[in-house]
C-alpha positions in Angstrom: 76.2 -51.1 -37.1 73.1 -53.1 -36.4 72.9 -56.7 -37.5 69.6 -58.6 -37.6 69.1 -62.4 -37.8 65.4 -63.2 -38.7 63.6 -66.4 -37.7 60.4 -67.8 -39.1 58.5 -71.0 -38.5 56.2 -71.3 -41.5 54.1 -74.1 -39.8 53.0 -71.8 -37.0 53.6 -68.4 -38.6 55.9 -67.7 -35.7 58.5 -64.9 -36.1 61.5 -64.0 -34.1 64.7 -62.0 -34.3 68.2 -61.6 -32.8 69.5 -58.0 -33.1 73.1 -57.1 -32.5 73.5 -53.4 -31.8 77.2 -53.4 -32.7 79.7 -55.8 -34.2 83.0 -54.5 -32.9 83.4 -56.5 -29.6 84.2 -60.2 -29.1 81.0 -60.8 -27.2 77.4 -59.4 -27.3 75.0 -59.9 -24.4 71.2 -59.4 -24.0 68.0 -61.1 -22.9 65.5 -63.2 -24.7 61.8 -62.1 -24.5 58.6 -63.7 -25.6 55.9 -61.0 -26.0 52.9 -60.6 -28.3 53.4 -57.9 -30.8 57.2 -57.9 -30.4 59.0 -56.6 -33.5 62.5 -56.0 -34.7 62.3 -52.2 -34.0 61.6 -52.8 -30.3 64.4 -55.3 -30.1 66.8 -52.9 -31.8 65.9 -50.2 -29.2 66.5 -52.7 -26.4 69.8 -53.9 -27.9 71.0 -50.3 -28.1 70.2 -49.9 -24.4 72.1 -53.1 -23.6 75.2 -51.6 -25.3 74.8 -48.5 -23.1 74.8 -50.7 -20.0 78.0 -52.4 -21.0 79.7 -49.0 -21.7 78.6 -47.6 -18.3 80.2 -50.6 -16.7 83.4 -50.3 -18.8 83.0 -53.8 -20.3 84.3 -54.9 -23.7 80.9 -56.2 -24.6 78.3 -55.1 -27.2 74.5 -55.1 -26.7 72.1 -57.5 -28.2 68.5 -58.6 -27.8 66.4 -61.4 -29.1 62.8 -62.6 -28.9 59.6 -64.1 -30.3 56.4 -62.4 -31.3 54.4 -64.9 -29.2 52.2 -65.1 -26.1 54.3 -66.6 -23.2 51.1 -68.1 -21.8 50.4 -70.1 -24.9 50.5 -73.9 -24.5 53.1 -74.2 -27.4 55.5 -71.7 -25.8 58.0 -74.5 -25.0 58.1 -75.8 -28.5 58.3 -72.3 -29.9 61.2 -71.2 -27.7 63.1 -74.5 -28.2 62.9 -74.0 -32.0 64.1 -70.4 -31.7 67.1 -71.3 -29.5 68.0 -74.1 -31.9 68.0 -71.5 -34.7 70.5 -69.4 -32.6 72.8 -72.3 -31.8 75.8 -71.1 -33.7 75.5 -67.6 -32.3 75.2 -68.9 -28.7 78.4 -70.9 -29.2 80.4 -68.0 -30.6 79.3 -64.5 -29.8 75.8 -64.1 -28.2 75.4 -64.4 -24.4 71.7 -64.8 -23.7 69.8 -64.1 -20.5 66.2 -64.1 -19.5 63.8 -61.2 -20.2 60.1 -60.6 -20.3 58.2 -63.8 -20.8 61.2 -66.1 -20.2 63.1 -67.5 -17.2 66.7 -68.6 -16.7 65.9 -72.3 -16.0 63.8 -72.7 -19.1 66.4 -71.1 -21.4 69.1 -73.4 -20.0 66.9 -76.4 -20.4 66.0 -75.7 -24.0 69.6 -74.9 -24.8 70.8 -78.3 -23.6 67.9 -80.0 -25.5 69.3 -78.6 -28.8 72.9 -79.4 -27.9 74.1 -76.1 -26.5 75.8 -76.4 -23.0 74.5 -73.1 -21.9 72.9 -70.0 -23.3 76.0 -68.1 -22.0 78.5 -70.5 -23.5 79.8 -67.7 -25.8 81.5 -66.2 -22.7 83.8 -69.2 -22.6 84.9 -68.6 -26.1 85.3 -64.8 -25.8 86.9 -64.9 -22.3 89.3 -67.8 -23.2 88.0 -70.2 -20.6 88.3 -73.9 -20.5 85.0 -75.8 -20.1 85.9 -76.6 -16.5 86.7 -72.9 -15.7 83.5 -71.8 -17.4 81.1 -74.3 -15.8 82.8 -73.8 -12.3 81.8 -70.2 -12.5 78.4 -70.7 -14.0 77.5 -73.1 -11.2 77.6 -70.1 -8.8 74.4 -68.9 -10.5 72.6 -72.0 -9.2 73.7 -71.5 -5.6 70.9 -70.7 -3.2 71.3 -67.5 -1.2 68.3 -67.4 1.1 65.1 -68.5 -0.6 66.3 -67.8 -4.1 69.2 -68.8 -6.4 71.8 -66.3 -7.5 70.3 -66.5 -11.0 66.9 -65.4 -9.6 68.3 -62.7 -7.4 71.0 -60.9 -9.4 68.9 -58.4 -11.3 66.7 -57.5 -8.3 69.7 -57.4 -6.0 71.2 -54.7 -8.2 67.9 -52.8 -8.2 67.8 -53.0 -4.4 71.3 -51.6 -4.0 70.4 -48.9 -6.4 67.6 -48.1 -4.0 70.0 -48.1 -1.1 72.4 -45.8 -3.0 69.5 -43.5 -3.9 68.5 -43.3 -0.2 72.0 -42.0 0.6 71.7 -39.4 -2.1 68.4 -38.1 -0.6 69.6 -38.4 3.0 67.0 -40.7 4.3 66.9 -40.6 8.1 65.5 -43.6 10.0 64.4 -46.9 8.5 64.2 -46.8 4.7 60.6 -47.1 3.4 60.2 -48.6 -0.1 57.3 -49.2 -2.5 57.7 -51.8 -5.3 55.6 -51.6 -8.4 55.8 -55.1 -9.9 56.1 -58.4 -8.2 57.4 -60.7 -10.8 60.9 -62.1 -10.9 62.5 -58.6 -10.7 60.2 -57.2 -8.0 60.4 -60.3 -5.8 64.2 -60.3 -5.8 64.3 -56.6 -5.2 62.0 -56.9 -2.2 64.0 -59.7 -0.7 67.3 -57.9 -0.8 65.7 -54.7 0.6 64.2 -56.8 3.4 67.5 -58.4 4.2 69.2 -55.0 4.2 66.8 -53.8 6.9 64.6 -51.6 4.7 60.8 -51.6 5.1 58.9 -52.7 2.0 55.7 -50.9 2.8 53.8 -51.5 -0.4 53.9 -53.9 -3.4 51.7 -53.6 -6.5 50.9 -55.5 -9.7 48.3 -55.2 -12.4 45.7 -56.5 -10.0 46.1 -54.4 -6.9 48.4 -52.9 -4.2 49.0 -54.3 -0.7 50.4 -52.0 2.0 51.6 -52.1 5.6 53.3 -49.0 7.1 55.2 -51.3 9.5 56.6 -53.3 6.6 55.1 -56.2 4.6 56.1 -59.8 5.5 58.3 -60.2 2.4 59.5 -63.7 3.2 55.9 -65.0 3.6 55.0 -63.3 0.3 57.9 -65.0 -1.5 56.6 -68.4 -0.3 53.8 -68.0 -2.8 54.7 -68.9 -6.5 55.9 -66.3 -8.9 52.8 -64.8 -10.7 50.5 -65.0 -7.7 48.3 -61.9 -7.9 49.2 -59.4 -5.3 45.6 -59.2 -3.9 46.0 -62.8 -2.7 49.0 -61.7 -0.6 47.2 -59.3 1.7 44.4 -56.7 1.9 44.6 -54.9 -1.4 43.7 -51.6 -3.0 43.8 -50.5 -6.6 47.1 -50.9 -8.7 47.5 -47.1 -8.9 47.4 -46.8 -5.1 51.1 -47.6 -5.1 51.8 -44.0 -6.3 50.2 -42.5 -3.2 52.1 -44.6 -0.6 54.3 -42.4 1.8 57.6 -44.1 0.9 61.1 -42.7 0.5 61.8 -44.6 -2.8 59.5 -46.0 -5.4 60.8 -48.9 -7.5 59.4 -49.5 -11.0 60.0 -53.2 -11.6 57.2 -54.2 -14.0 56.1 -52.6 -17.3 57.1 -49.9 -19.7 55.9 -46.3 -19.1 54.7 -47.2 -15.6 53.9 -43.7 -14.5 51.6 -41.3 -16.4 52.6 -37.6 -16.7 49.8 -36.8 -14.2 51.2 -39.2 -11.7 54.8 -37.9 -12.2 53.6 -34.3 -11.6 52.0 -35.4 -8.3 54.9 -37.6 -7.2 55.6 -37.4 -3.5 58.6 -39.9 -3.6 62.0 -38.2 -3.0 63.6 -40.9 -5.3 62.5 -43.2 -8.0 64.5 -46.2 -9.2 63.6 -47.7 -12.6 64.5 -51.4 -12.9 62.2 -52.3 -15.8 63.3 -51.6 -19.3 61.8 -48.4 -20.5 59.9 -48.3 -17.2 59.5 -44.5 -17.3 58.9 -42.3 -20.3 61.4 -39.6 -21.1 58.6 -37.0 -20.5 57.7 -38.5 -17.1 61.4 -38.7 -16.1 61.9 -35.1 -17.0 58.8 -34.0 -15.0 60.1 -35.9 -11.9 63.5 -34.2 -12.2 61.8 -30.8 -12.3 59.9 -31.8 -9.2 63.2 -32.4 -7.4 62.9 -36.2 -7.5 66.2 -38.2 -7.8 65.6 -40.7 -10.7 67.9 -43.7 -11.3 67.2 -44.4 -15.0 66.4 -47.8 -16.3 69.8 -48.5 -18.0 71.3 -48.1 -14.5 68.6 -49.6 -12.3 68.3 -52.5 -14.7 72.0 -53.1 -15.1 72.1 -56.1 -12.8 72.3 -58.8 -15.5 75.3 -57.2 -17.1 77.0 -56.3 -13.8 76.5 -59.8 -12.4 78.5 -61.2 -15.3 81.3 -58.9 -14.4 81.0 -60.0 -10.8 81.1 -63.6 -11.9 83.8 -63.6 -14.6 85.8 -60.5 -13.8 87.7 -61.6 -10.7 90.7 -63.9 -11.1 89.5 -66.1 -8.3 86.2 -67.9 -8.6 83.7 -66.1 -6.3 81.1 -67.9 -4.2 77.4 -67.3 -5.0 77.3 -64.9 -2.1 80.5 -63.3 -3.4 78.8 -62.6 -6.7 76.0 -60.8 -4.9 78.5 -58.9 -2.7 80.4 -57.8 -5.7 77.2 -56.8 -7.5 76.2 -54.7 -4.5 79.6 -53.0 -4.5 79.4 -52.2 -8.2 75.9 -50.6 -7.7 77.0 -48.5 -4.6 80.0 -47.2 -6.5 78.1 -46.5 -9.7 75.1 -44.7 -8.0 77.6 -42.6 -5.9 79.5 -41.6 -9.0 76.4 -40.7 -10.9 75.0 -38.6 -8.0 78.3 -36.8 -7.5 78.7 -36.0 -11.2 75.1 -34.8 -11.5 75.4 -32.5 -8.5 78.8 -31.2 -9.5 77.8 -30.4 -13.1 74.1 -29.5 -12.6 72.9 -32.5 -14.7 70.1 -34.9 -14.5 71.2 -38.4 -13.2 70.5 -39.7 -16.7 72.8 -37.2 -18.4 75.5 -37.8 -15.8 75.3 -41.6 -16.5 75.3 -41.0 -20.2 78.4 -38.9 -19.8 80.1 -41.7 -17.8 79.3 -44.1 -20.7 80.6 -41.7 -23.3 83.8 -41.1 -21.4 84.6 -44.8 -21.1 87.8 -45.8 -23.0 87.6 -49.6 -23.5 90.4 -51.5 -25.3 88.7 -53.4 -28.1 91.3 -56.1 -27.8 90.7 -56.7 -24.1 88.7 -59.6 -22.6 85.0 -58.9 -22.2 85.1 -59.1 -18.4 87.6 -57.8 -15.9 87.7 -54.1 -16.7 84.9 -52.6 -14.7 86.2 -49.7 -12.6 83.4 -50.1 -10.0 84.4 -53.6 -9.1 87.6 -52.7 -7.2 85.8 -51.7 -4.0 83.5 -54.6 -4.0 83.9 -57.3 -1.3 84.5 -60.6 -3.0 
């Protein structure tokens, strides 16, 4: 049963919502987005997708989503977001675990939460998981640890996407160096590119709304990451048109930016053996089906974009407190196991990867009285 909490600031005509997809579990998790034209229907759809991610992972957590109908580039964004988080104070202390989403970042959410008297936007985990403040904050501190040029909080979602790419490469039997193209170079795309680079893959193309940069030998990802998030891709190298990314001769295409990133025409002409969707709703159902009929292995968005949920299992599931690197290692292990299981089920039963993943979620038997974290079947093989 869906539950909606509505927010309105009459002084600025600002509107926002928190949508719980279900109400059965002790904890609900989802991101906060700031987006012009956002409405409760879209948030409901995203909250439902969050529930699906939790079920795939075998977690005793429901899905939720919240956000403001507002321009994130507006000069009054800070005040707007701070007021909204203040409105959600009781939920954040009891049931709602918030994370960043489109138009928001982890650090700003945490800052605004503290300003309105909430220790963390994820403090509800302490309540639901039965942790003391010391236990909760010891684990949460791992998200601030630097692993390479980015903190764990900045890396976790893209790290999962990258390991979905590596898993997909095994499915399509890539020989030689793995060549990847990344559409989107915001927080998600940057973190994805970094992990792929560290894993020895060649990121041969990166695109954003302004253009595409390519290098068949592999782009200098570390140098590109030295520029601030939001730097237009054409400033990072010799660039072509944004749509040129779909013609790059790569093994795997990552969709890490907007919704419906590929048109039907582009899907029908797709030359990539595999596509990993990291962005929410990054591929339409019609385009995904067209890719499948063209023989493309597609990792759907609720799997490629599962990193936020999976990282919480990697952080709070183990009995021993992991290091920041340990969280990333566990997250990588979860993704390897999950992609392998989806591919095996799809091939065995003649299913699309999406249907195989949906069947895994439907088959999950989760004790409603269990703790939110600690029950993921894919964590057992991870190196903590």
